[in-house]
C-alpha positions in Angstrom: -25.2 -53.5 47.3 -25.1 -56.0 44.3 -27.9 -53.7 42.6 -25.5 -51.0 43.4 -22.7 -52.8 41.6 -25.4 -53.2 38.3 -26.2 -49.8 38.4 -22.2 -47.9 38.3 -21.6 -50.9 35.9 -24.4 -49.8 33.3 -23.7 -46.1 34.2 -19.9 -46.4 33.2 -20.8 -48.6 30.2 -23.4 -45.6 29.1 -20.6 -43.3 29.6 -18.5 -45.5 27.6 -20.8 -45.8 24.8 -21.1 -41.7 24.9 -17.8 -41.3 24.6 -17.3 -43.8 21.5 -16.2 -43.4 18.1 -19.6 -44.3 16.6 -22.1 -42.5 18.8 -19.8 -39.3 18.3 -19.5 -40.2 14.5 -23.4 -40.3 15.0 -24.0 -37.0 16.2 -21.4 -35.8 13.5 -23.3 -37.7 10.5 -26.9 -36.4 12.2 -25.6 -32.6 11.9 -24.3 -32.3 8.9 -27.6 -34.0 7.7 -29.4 -30.9 9.5 -27.1 -28.8 7.8 -28.3 -30.3 4.1 -32.5 -30.2 5.3 -31.4 -26.4 5.7 -29.7 -26.1 2.6 -32.4 -27.5 0.7 -35.1 -25.5 2.6 -33.8 -22.7 0.5 -34.8 -23.6 -3.2 -38.8 -24.2 -4.1 -39.2 -27.8 -4.1 -42.0 -29.7 -4.9 -44.8 -30.3 -1.8 -43.7 -34.2 -1.4 -40.3 -33.0 -1.1 -41.1 -30.0 1.4 -43.3 -32.4 3.5 -40.3 -34.7 3.7 -38.3 -32.5 5.1 -40.7 -31.0 7.7 -40.7 -35.3 8.7 -36.9 -34.7 8.5 -36.5 -31.6 10.9 -38.5 -33.5 13.1 -37.1 -36.3 13.4 -33.4 -34.6 13.7 -35.0 -32.5 16.1 -36.1 -35.2 18.5 -32.8 -36.7 17.7 -31.3 -34.4 19.0 -33.4 -33.6 22.3 -32.5 -37.4 23.2 -29.1 -37.1 22.4 -28.3 -33.9 25.3 -30.7 -35.7 27.9 -28.9 -38.8 27.4 -25.4 -37.1 28.1 -27.3 -35.3 30.5 -28.2 -38.7 32.4 -24.7 -39.8 32.1 -22.6 -37.5 33.0 -20.6 -37.5 36.5 -21.6 -34.6 37.8 -25.4 -33.3 36.9 -25.0 -30.7 38.9 -22.3 -28.9 36.5 -23.3 -30.2 33.4 -24.5 -26.6 32.3 -21.5 -24.9 33.4 -19.4 -26.2 31.1 -20.0 -23.8 28.3 -20.1 -26.4 25.4 -23.1 -28.4 27.3 -25.1 -25.0 27.8 -24.6 -23.9 24.0 -26.0 -27.1 22.7 -28.7 -26.9 25.4 -29.8 -24.0 24.3 -29.6 -25.0 20.5 -31.4 -27.6 21.1 -34.4 -25.9 23.3 -34.4 -23.5 20.3 -34.9 -26.3 18.4 -38.2 -27.4 20.0 -39.7 -23.7 18.7 -42.1 -25.2 15.9 -42.7 -23.9 12.7 -46.2 -24.6 12.3 -46.8 -21.0 13.9 -46.1 -18.2 11.7 -45.5 -15.6 14.5 -42.1 -17.4 15.8 -41.2 -19.2 12.3 -38.7 -16.8 11.4 -37.2 -17.4 14.6 -37.1 -21.3 14.5 -35.5 -21.5 11.0 -32.4 -19.4 12.7 -32.6 -21.5 15.5 -32.5 -24.1 13.4 -29.8 -22.9 11.6 -27.4 -23.1 14.3 -27.6 -26.6 15.0 -24.9 -26.9 12.5 -22.4 -24.8 15.3 -23.0 -28.0 17.3 -20.3 -29.6 15.1 -17.8 -27.2 16.7 -18.8 -28.7 20.2 -18.6 -32.1 19.3 -15.5 -31.9 17.0 -12.8 -31.9 19.7 -10.5 -30.0 17.4 -12.5 -27.1 16.6 -13.8 -26.9 20.4 -9.6 -26.5 20.9 -9.6 -23.8 17.8 -12.4 -22.1 19.3 -11.4 -21.9 22.7 -7.8 -20.9 22.0 -9.5 -18.2 19.4 -11.4 -16.7 22.5 -8.5 -16.9 25.0 -6.5 -14.5 22.2 -9.3 -11.9 21.8 -7.5 -10.0 24.9 -4.3 -9.7 23.2 -5.9 -9.0 20.0 -7.6 -6.6 21.6 -4.8 -4.3 22.3 -3.6 -5.2 18.4 -6.8 -4.1 17.2 -6.7 -1.1 19.2 -3.5 0.0 18.3 -4.6 -0.6 14.4 -7.4 1.7 15.3 -5.1 4.7 16.2 -3.0 3.5 13.1 -5.9 4.1 11.1 -7.7 7.1 12.8 -3.9 8.7 12.3 -3.8 8.1 8.2 -7.2 8.9 7.9 -7.0 12.1 9.2 -3.9 13.0 7.2 -5.5 12.0 4.4 -8.5 13.6 4.7 -6.0 16.9 5.1 -4.3 16.8 2.5 -6.2 14.2 -0.3 -9.6 16.2 0.4 -9.6 18.2 -2.2 -9.0 16.2 -4.9 -11.6 13.6 -3.7 -14.3 14.2 -1.5 -16.0 10.7 -1.7 -13.5 8.8 -0.6 -11.3 11.9 1.8 -14.0 14.1 3.3 -13.9 13.2 6.2 -12.4 10.9 8.7 -14.8 8.5 8.9 -14.9 8.0 5.4 -11.3 8.0 5.0 -10.9 5.4 7.3 -13.0 3.5 5.2 -11.1 4.3 2.2 -8.3 3.3 4.2 -9.7 -0.2 5.1 -10.3 -0.6 1.4 -6.2 -0.2 0.9 -5.8 -2.7 3.5 -7.8 -5.2 1.9 -6.1 -4.3 -1.5 -9.7 -3.5 -2.9 -8.5 -1.4 -5.9 -6.3 0.8 -3.8 -3.9 1.4 -7.1 -6.7 3.5 -8.2 -7.3 5.4 -4.6 -3.1 5.9 -4.9 -2.9 7.2 -8.7 -5.7 9.4 -8.1 -3.4 11.3 -5.3 -0.1 10.9 -7.2 -1.4 13.0 -9.9 -1.5 16.0 -7.1 1.1 14.4 -4.8 3.3 12.3 -6.7 5.0 11.4 -3.3 1.5 9.5 -1.7 2.5 6.4 -2.7 5.2 6.4 0.2 1.5 7.0 2.1 -0.1 4.0 1.0 2.7 2.1 1.2 3.8 3.0 4.6 -0.1 2.2 5.7 -0.1 -1.1 4.0 3.4 -2.2 5.6 1.9 -1.2 8.7 -1.7 -2.9 8.0 -0.9 -5.7 6.0 1.8 -7.2 7.2 3.2 -5.9 11.0 -0.2 -5.9 12.5 -1.8 -8.6 10.3 1.0 -11.4 11.3 1.1 -9.7 15.1 -2.6 -11.0 15.7 -2.0 -14.4 13.9 1.2 -14.9 16.3 -0.7 -13.7 19.5 -3.5 -16.7 18.5 -0.3 -19.5 17.6 1.0 -18.6 21.5 -2.4 -18.7 22.7 -3.1 -22.0 20.7 0.2 -23.6 21.7 0.3 -22.8 25.4 -3.4 -24.4 25.7 -1.6 -27.5 24.0 0.9 -27.6 26.5 -1.7 -27.4 29.3 -3.3 -30.2 27.3 0.0 -32.3 27.2 0.5 -31.6 31.2 -3.2 -32.2 31.7 -3.2 -35.9 29.9 0.5 -37.1 31.9 -1.0 -36.2 34.9 -4.1 -38.2 33.9 -1.7 -40.8 33.0 -0.1 -40.6 35.9 -3.0 -40.6 38.2 -4.3 -43.7 36.3 -1.5 -45.6 36.6 -1.4 -44.7 40.8 -4.8 -45.8 40.8 -3.5 -49.4 39.1 -0.6 -49.5 41.3 -2.4 -49.2 44.7 -4.7 -51.4 42.9 -2.6 -54.4 42.1 -1.0 -54.1 45.9 -4.2 -54.2 47.5 -4.9 -57.5 45.3 -1.0 -58.4 46.1 -1.7 -57.9 50.2 -5.1 -59.9 49.8 -3.5 -62.7 48.2 -0.4 -63.0 50.9 -3.0 -62.7 53.5 -4.7 -65.4 51.8 -1.4 -67.4 51.7 -1.0 -67.0 55.0 -4.5 -68.0 56.4 -3.7 -71.6 54.2 -0.8 -72.0 56.3 -1.9 -71.4 59.2 -4.5 -73.7 59.0 
């Protein structure tokens, strides 16, 4: 019984260590160091620095391997560890980092997988995880907006191809090319040059461009932002509700412990009175 209590106590201490700011800060610092080594490898360096960076990369890989094994060992439910998307992502990145760089056949793959280690910064920082989760949940809503946006692009591209193809075949030759031209207009990349070229033949063609820009750059863009903000608000409300629920459960357990201790104390007092 004593050994079991000791094991539980040690496991609880390790879990507190894994969730501590010191541990999380150390992981973040190593991820940043990994990003710096990846960037340094893109420069032409003397052989000495190249060897040092190679040793540093191996040390970082070992650190990430030990860190993911440590997180797995202290996880409350080890069978469900990989069911968490972020844990699965971290594990795959760490496994990918184990690809040796001295093998010429997989050296490109190994370097590419090491680049993805920088993305682990997202899984470590809770605020970044919140943003990514909100963005992923907003994708279905954004998909409908994107579909409507594509329909507007197609309609305007067909109109532009019909009216402006004779003016500039390069920009308005067919629907596909016209959509690329409209994308240029929507991103404000020298769009006035495109407009003035057609206004020489169609003086009122500015209405075509202004209505298109109003729909795409203002209406649909704000709809995209609104969809993301709405999901973020829902996620934040759900997070706050979960935290409140956890706090209530914690207070309930503490109250139950206090009541149990009081009951034992009353029992002890009655026993002594009887003696």
